[in-house]
C-alpha positions in Angstrom: 3.4 1.3 20.2 2.7 4.3 18.2 -0.1 2.5 16.5 -3.0 0.5 18.3 -5.1 -1.8 16.2 -8.2 -2.4 18.3 -10.8 -5.0 18.3 -14.4 -4.2 17.7 -17.5 -5.4 16.3 -19.8 -3.7 13.2 -23.1 -5.2 12.8 -22.4 -7.7 15.2 -19.4 -9.0 13.3 -15.7 -9.0 14.2 -13.9 -5.7 13.0 -10.9 -3.7 13.7 -10.1 -0.2 14.1 -7.1 2.2 13.9 -5.8 4.3 16.8 -2.7 6.8 16.4 -1.0 7.4 20.1 2.1 9.2 18.7 2.0 12.3 16.6 5.4 11.0 14.8 3.9 7.6 13.7 4.8 6.6 10.3 3.3 4.4 7.7 5.6 1.6 9.1 4.4 1.7 12.4 1.0 1.2 11.1 2.2 -1.8 9.0 4.1 -3.3 12.1 0.9 -2.7 14.4 -1.4 -4.6 11.6 1.0 -7.2 10.8 1.3 -8.1 15.0 -2.7 -7.8 14.9 -3.1 -10.1 12.3 -0.5 -12.7 13.7 -2.5 -12.6 17.2 -6.0 -12.2 16.0 -6.7 -14.0 12.7 -6.6 -17.6 11.5 -3.3 -18.5 9.4 -4.3 -18.5 5.4 -3.5 -22.2 5.3 -3.6 -22.2 1.6 -6.4 -19.4 1.2 -5.4 -17.3 -1.8 -8.8 -15.2 -2.0 -6.6 -11.9 -2.0 -4.2 -13.1 -4.6 -6.6 -12.8 -7.2 -7.5 -9.3 -6.8 -6.0 -5.9 -8.1 -3.0 -5.1 -6.2 -2.2 -1.4 -6.4 1.8 -0.6 -6.1 3.1 2.3 -4.0 6.9 3.7 -4.6 8.1 2.1 -1.5 6.7 -1.0 -2.6 8.9 -1.2 -5.6 12.0 0.3 -3.7 11.7 -2.8 -1.5 11.6 -5.1 -4.5 14.7 -3.4 -6.0 16.7 -3.2 -2.9 16.2 -7.2 -2.6 19.4 -9.2 -4.1 16.9 -11.1 -6.4 15.7 -8.1 -8.3 18.7 -6.2 -7.8 20.9 -8.6 -9.6 18.1 -8.9 -12.4 17.8 -5.5 -13.4 21.5 -4.1 -12.4 23.0 -2.2 -15.2 19.7 -1.3 -17.1 18.8 2.3 -18.2 16.0 2.4 -15.3 15.3 -0.4 -12.9 12.2 1.1 -12.1 10.8 1.0 -15.8 12.0 -2.6 -16.1 10.6 -3.9 -13.2 7.1 -2.3 -14.3 7.5 -3.8 -17.4 8.1 -7.5 -16.2 6.2 -7.5 -13.1 3.7 -4.7 -13.0 0.5 -3.6 -15.0 0.3 -0.1 -16.3 -2.9 1.0 -17.2 -3.7 4.7 -18.7 -6.9 5.9 -19.3 -6.6 9.6 -20.7 -4.6 11.5 -18.0 -5.3 8.9 -15.1 -2.9 6.3 -14.6 -3.2 2.9 -12.4 -0.1 0.9 -11.4 -0.2 -2.3 -9.8 1.2 -5.9 -10.0 0.9 -8.0 -13.0 -1.0 -11.1 -13.5 -0.9 -14.4 -15.0 -3.2 -15.5 -17.6 -5.8 -17.2 -15.0 -5.9 -13.9 -13.4 -3.8 -14.5 -10.3 -1.2 -12.4 -9.1 2.1 -12.9 -10.9 4.1 -13.9 -7.5 1.3 -16.5 -6.7 2.8 -19.9 -6.1 -0.3 -21.9 -7.5 1.3 -25.1 -6.8 1.8 -24.3 -2.8 -0.9 -21.8 -2.8 1.5 -19.3 -1.3 3.2 -15.9 -2.3 6.5 -16.5 -3.7 7.8 -13.3 -2.3 5.8 -12.9 0.9 8.7 -11.0 3.0 8.4 -8.4 0.1 4.8 -8.2 -0.2 3.4 -4.8 -1.2 1.5 -2.7 1.2 -2.0 -3.4 0.0 -1.0 -7.3 0.8 0.1 -6.4 4.3 -3.0 -4.4 5.1 -5.4 -7.1 3.7 -7.3 -8.5 6.5 -10.2 -11.0 6.8 -12.3 -9.0 8.9 -14.0 -5.4 8.3 -12.4 -2.2 9.1 -14.2 0.8 10.7 -15.1 3.7 8.3 -12.0 5.7 9.7 -9.5 2.7 9.4 -10.7 2.0 5.8 -10.5 5.8 5.0 -6.6 5.7 6.4 -5.7 2.8 4.3 -7.1 4.3 0.9 -5.4 7.6 1.7 -1.9 5.9 2.2 -2.3 3.5 -0.7 -3.1 6.6 -3.0 -0.5 8.6 -2.0 2.1 5.9 -2.3 0.7 5.1 -5.8 0.5 8.7 -6.8 4.6 9.0 -6.0 5.2 5.8 -7.9 3.3 7.2 -11.1 5.4 10.4 -10.6 8.4 8.7 -10.8 7.3 6.5 -13.3 6.6 9.8 -15.7 10.2 11.4 -14.4 12.1 8.1 -15.4 10.6 7.8 -18.7 11.6 11.4 -19.4 15.1 11.0 -18.1 15.3 7.8 -20.6 13.9 9.9 -23.4 11.0 7.4 -24.1 7.4 7.7 -24.1 5.8 6.2 -20.6 5.3 2.5 -20.4 1.7 1.2 -20.5 0.7 -2.3 -20.9 -3.1 -1.5 -21.6 -4.5 2.3 -22.4 -7.2 4.4 -23.7 -6.2 7.6 -25.3 -3.3 7.8 -22.9 -1.9 11.2 -22.1 -0.4 11.4 -18.4 0.8 14.6 -17.5 3.4 14.9 -14.7 1.3 18.4 -13.4 -1.4 15.9 -12.4 1.0 14.1 -9.9 2.6 16.7 -7.8 5.3 15.8 -5.0 3.4 14.7 -1.9 4.2 12.9 1.4 6.2 9.9 -0.3 8.0 12.1 -2.7 12.0 11.8 -2.0 11.2 8.9 0.4 12.0 5.1 -0.3 11.2 3.5 3.0 7.7 3.4 4.8 9.4 4.5 8.1 10.0 7.8 6.5 6.6 8.8 5.7 4.5 10.1 8.9 0.8 9.5 8.6 0.2 13.0 10.0 1.0 14.3 6.2 -1.3 12.1 4.7 -4.4 12.2 6.7 -6.7 15.3 6.2 -7.1 17.4 9.3 -10.5 16.0 10.1 -9.4 12.3 9.9 -6.2 13.0 12.3 -8.7 14.7 14.8 -10.6 11.4 14.7 -7.6 8.7 14.9 -5.0 10.5 17.0 -5.7 9.7 20.5 -3.5 10.5 23.7 -4.0 8.0 26.5 -5.6 9.8 29.7 -4.7 8.4 33.3 -3.0 5.3 31.8 -6.1 4.4 29.8 -7.5 5.4 26.3 -10.3 7.6 26.1 -13.6 6.4 24.9 -14.0 6.2 21.0 -17.2 8.1 20.4 -16.3 7.8 16.6 -17.2 4.2 16.4 -20.9 4.7 17.4 -23.0 4.6 14.4 -20.5 2.7 12.1 
């Protein structure tokens, strides 16, 4: 395993921490480790939909996964831009001046557009976005929270960049569902760790982490045992 998710306690309550044990660890490795931890250590949802009523930011690979699926691939086949058409129907683009926020759309009651309210379950569970996969019903340590935030923001910035590029290619103003004096600019969203990559397995965490965070999270096993994690003290 290139990523380890560890049990710990914060203020006496169950929490989890993330340790990177391989320099080539990717975002997919992170997702796989966290999903395994959730299956083994967290109670099943059993109809709980608390997270399905929250904002769901989208990353570029999230949308790429949807568009590669046969259901959505067929739906948007032949359109000028599958990405823009997907965001038009299933996303929600909010623009405030130069700032752009792209997330999943929601229904009139405020729930996620993909929530099956009759069965209280996600109707696209195997395709669920990164934010949904990394949602866990226990606290994260500070560094684990920071890692999740950096990955989500880097992936969403790439989606915004693609949204702007596709709009320009199609010769139309950037789509938005809600806006206040919208003036998004491509120069505000330069290429980053997700650029040119459609799969989480292609994005290395080291390209996303700050040098400080990488030093805190990257831990090499010593004599078959993990070294003591001093960063957890004082969380």
